[in-house]
N, C-alpha and C positions, 0 to 999 in steps of 0.2 A: 044713847046714840053712840055708835062706833064710827070713828073716822075712817074713811076710805083712804088707805095709804097711797093708792095710785093717784087720787085727786090731790092729796097733799103734795106729792112729788110734782104734779102739774103746776100747782100753786107756786111752789118754790121757783120753778123755771120762769114763770111769768114775772114774779117779783124780782128775780135776778136780772132778767132782760129788760124790765120796764116796758115790755111790749108783748102783746099777744101774738103778733106776726112772727117776731124773732123767736119767741118761745115755742111756737108751733113748729117752726123749722127745726129748732134744736131737738124737739121731741119726735120729729118725723110724723106729724099728724097735721090735719087741716086746722085752720084758725077757727072756723065755726064749731068744729067738734071740741076744740080746747075751750072755747067760750062756754059751751054747754056744760062741760065738766066743772068749770070754775063756778058757774051759777049754781050747779047742784051742790057744790061744797058750801057756798054761801047760804043756801037754803038749809043744809044740814046744821050749820052753825047759827042760823038766824042772825047773821052778821054780814055787812058789806065789807069786803076785803080790799077792793080797788075802787078808786075814783078815776073815771075815764073822762078826759076832757081834751081840749085842743093841745094842751101841753104834753099829753101822752097818758100813760097808765101809772098812777101813783098809789102807793099803799095807804090805806086808812090807819088809824091808831090800832084797830083790831087786826089789820093786816100785818102791821109791824110786829105785834105781839105773836101772831101765829108764825111768822117767819123766824123769829127768835127761837121759838120752841120746835119748829118743824125740822130744822136742820139736824139737831141732835136726835130727834125722834126717828128720822130716816136712817141716820147712821146706826142707831141702836137696832133698828129692824134688820139692817144689813149684817150687823154683828151677830144677831141671833141666828140668822141663816148660816153664817160662817161657823159659829160654834156648834150648831147641829151637825153640819158636815164633818167637823173635826171630831165630834163625839162618836162618829161612826167608824173611826179608825180603830184598828186592832190594838195599837199602842197608845196609851194615855199621853197626850201632848200638853205641855205646860210652857207658856212663853212669857218671859220676863223682859220688860222694857226698862232701860236705864238711861240716865242723862249724864252729860259732862259734869264732873265734879263729885260723883259718888262712886266709890270703889265697891263693886258688888261681887267680885270673884270669891272672897271667903264665904259669903252667904250662899252663893250658888253651889259651891263645892259641898258645904254642909247640908244644904237642902237636897242635893243629889244623893248624898250618902244616906240621908234619912228617908228618902222617897225613891228607892231604886226602880219602882214600877213606872216612873215617868220618863218620857222622852223630853228633856229640857232644852229649850232654845233661848238664847239671850239676844235681844234686839236693841241696837243703839238708836235713841231718839234725839232730836234736836230740842232746843229750848222752847220752840214755839209749837211743836206738834205732838207733845206728850199726850194730851187729852184725846187728840184724834186717834192715836193708836189704841186707846181704850174704847172709844166710841165705835170704831169700825171692826173691833174684834181681833186686831192683829196681835194683841198681847192680852194675857190674862191678868197680869198685875203690872204696875209701872211706878217707878220712882219719879215723883213730880214735885214742882213747886206748887204748894197747896192749891188744889182746885176746889170748886164749889159744886153743890147740887146733887147730881145723880150718882155719885160714887161713895163707897165706903172709904174713909180716909183714916189712916193710922199715922198720926204725927210722929216724927222720928227725932229730928234735931233742928235747931235754928242754924241757918247758914248766913254768916256775916257777909256784908258787902265789903269789897276791898277797892283800894285805889292803887293803880300802877304808876310809879314815879321813877324817874332816873335816880340812881344812887347819889348823884351830885345835887339833887334838889334839896332846898332847905328843909322841906317837910319830911324828907325820907328818914331822918333820924328819930322822928316821933313814933311812939308806939301806937297812937291813934290820932286821927284828925277829925275835925268837925266840918260839916258841909260848908260853913261860912269860911273856913280856911281855903276853900277851893274856888271862891267866888270869881277870881281873876283867871281861872282856867276854863278851857272849853270842854263841855260835856259831849262825848261822842255818841252816847246812846239816845234813844227817844226821850226827850225831856218830860213827856207825859207819863213815863214810867217812874219818874223821880219827882213827886210833888213837892219835896223839900228844896229842890234846886232853885237857886236864885242867881246863879252865875251866868257866864256867857254861853251861848249856843252858836253853832256855825251859822253863817249867813243864810244858808239853806239848811235848816235843822234836820239832822239825821238823813243825809242824802242817801237815797236808795242805792244799793250796791249795783254798780255797772248798769244803771238805768233799768234794773229789773223790777223796780217798784217795791221791793221788799226791804225791810229794815235789817240791820245786822243781827245775826242769830247765833253766832258761835262765840266761844270764849275769846278767841283771837280777834273778833270783829268789834267787840264792845268792852267798855270799862264799866264795872259795876261800882255803885257807891251808895252810901246812906244805910237805911235800916235793914236789919236781918230779915230773911224770908225763911219760912218753915219748909223743910224738906219732908216729904211724906210718902207713904206707899198708898196707892189708890187702886181700887178694883170696883167693878160694877156691882151695885146693890142687888140684893135678892138672889145672888147666885149661891148654890148649895154645894159647890165643889169643895170638899173638905181640905184639899191641898191649899186652897186660897188662905184659909185661916191658919194652916200650918206654916205657910210661908210668911204671913203677916206677923205671927208670933216670933218666928225666927228673926225677922228683920227688926222687930221691936227690941228683942234681946241683944242683938249684935250691933244695932245702930242707935237705939234709943238712949234715954238718959242713963248714965252710969256705965254705958258700954265702953270697953277699953280698946275697941277696934279703931284703926286709923280710917276715918271717914273719907279722907281725900287723898 
């Protein structure tokens, strides 16, 4: 059985709105027509995806699983369309995503020298949307904090967490500090991202910036602490574009273990 991507898109709308009426309005279709499409999808899967009661429309366990898988599936479908359109260009286009903290200029220059047939573009990503750039096809490769699942991943180097202190602080003279040394200090980032943290958090932990509802995402907005994270190069699995492997090997050579390039 092949999933109907149109029905999957309808399902995501209902799941996000928790309402057939609101989802139908968002999709510019009638509520009965949307209900028929969702029933057809449930029949295709032989699963009930929504519980409909007086409290509204709630996802079942199967529905929660489908929603988790459906979003990247739809993004990948969009990415395929974009890459097909890009492949029709006369000039080969190759887009590289990079994040704060990784110096890519030497690699891009060397790659441009070895692949003169490519029209190379470099795109800056934030800490939170690196995977989105890969999913929707805006970049061919991206330097990321190690993702999981649907990407080919080339681990490059561990990125240590750091603590920013005033030069007058007693801990500033130490070469390294333990998380316990920071117990009496206030953590500015989301404490869920630092499971080792046992110190103080703000009265309203990780206050959304300017009431936008989002967490701090830039280097200037948050302090990093505790365990290192692996910086890696990622690209979508099963793509046969030879330049992907060429760029991955160059990144491994210039940023991987034993490389003498300044990574930051």
